[in-house]
C-alpha positions in Angstrom: -7.8 14.5 -3.4 -5.7 11.4 -3.2 -3.4 9.6 -5.6 -4.5 9.8 -9.2 -4.1 6.7 -11.4 -3.9 6.7 -15.2 -5.1 3.7 -17.2 -3.6 4.0 -20.7 -5.4 2.3 -23.6 -3.3 2.5 -26.8 -6.3 1.7 -28.9 -8.5 4.5 -27.5 -9.3 7.5 -29.7 -9.5 9.8 -26.7 -8.3 9.9 -23.2 -9.9 11.7 -20.2 -9.4 12.5 -16.6 -11.5 14.1 -13.9 -8.5 16.2 -12.7 -8.9 19.5 -14.4 -5.4 20.8 -13.5 -3.8 18.1 -15.7 -4.9 20.1 -18.7 -3.0 23.1 -20.2 -6.2 24.5 -21.6 -9.9 23.7 -22.2 -12.5 25.1 -24.5 -16.3 25.2 -24.0 -18.3 23.0 -26.3 -21.5 24.4 -27.7 -23.0 20.9 -28.0 -22.2 18.1 -25.6 -20.3 15.2 -27.1 -21.3 11.5 -26.7 -18.7 9.2 -25.1 -19.1 5.5 -25.5 -17.1 3.6 -22.8 -15.3 0.3 -23.2 -18.3 -1.9 -22.8 -19.7 -0.5 -26.0 -23.2 -0.1 -24.6 -22.9 2.8 -22.2 -23.0 6.3 -23.5 -22.3 9.5 -21.5 -22.9 13.1 -22.5 -20.0 15.5 -21.7 -19.6 19.2 -22.2 -16.3 20.4 -20.7 -15.5 24.0 -20.3 -12.6 25.9 -18.9 
């Protein structure tokens, strides 16, 4: 994998990355969470585990 860039949004309630080794720990979610991205109209389902 190449260089990883972080875009910081100080108004965001959560931050995310696709690089799992950046996390110290993860927990499995029983129910996927809905994530609304910056455009306000696009929702994603996400259920990380680790």
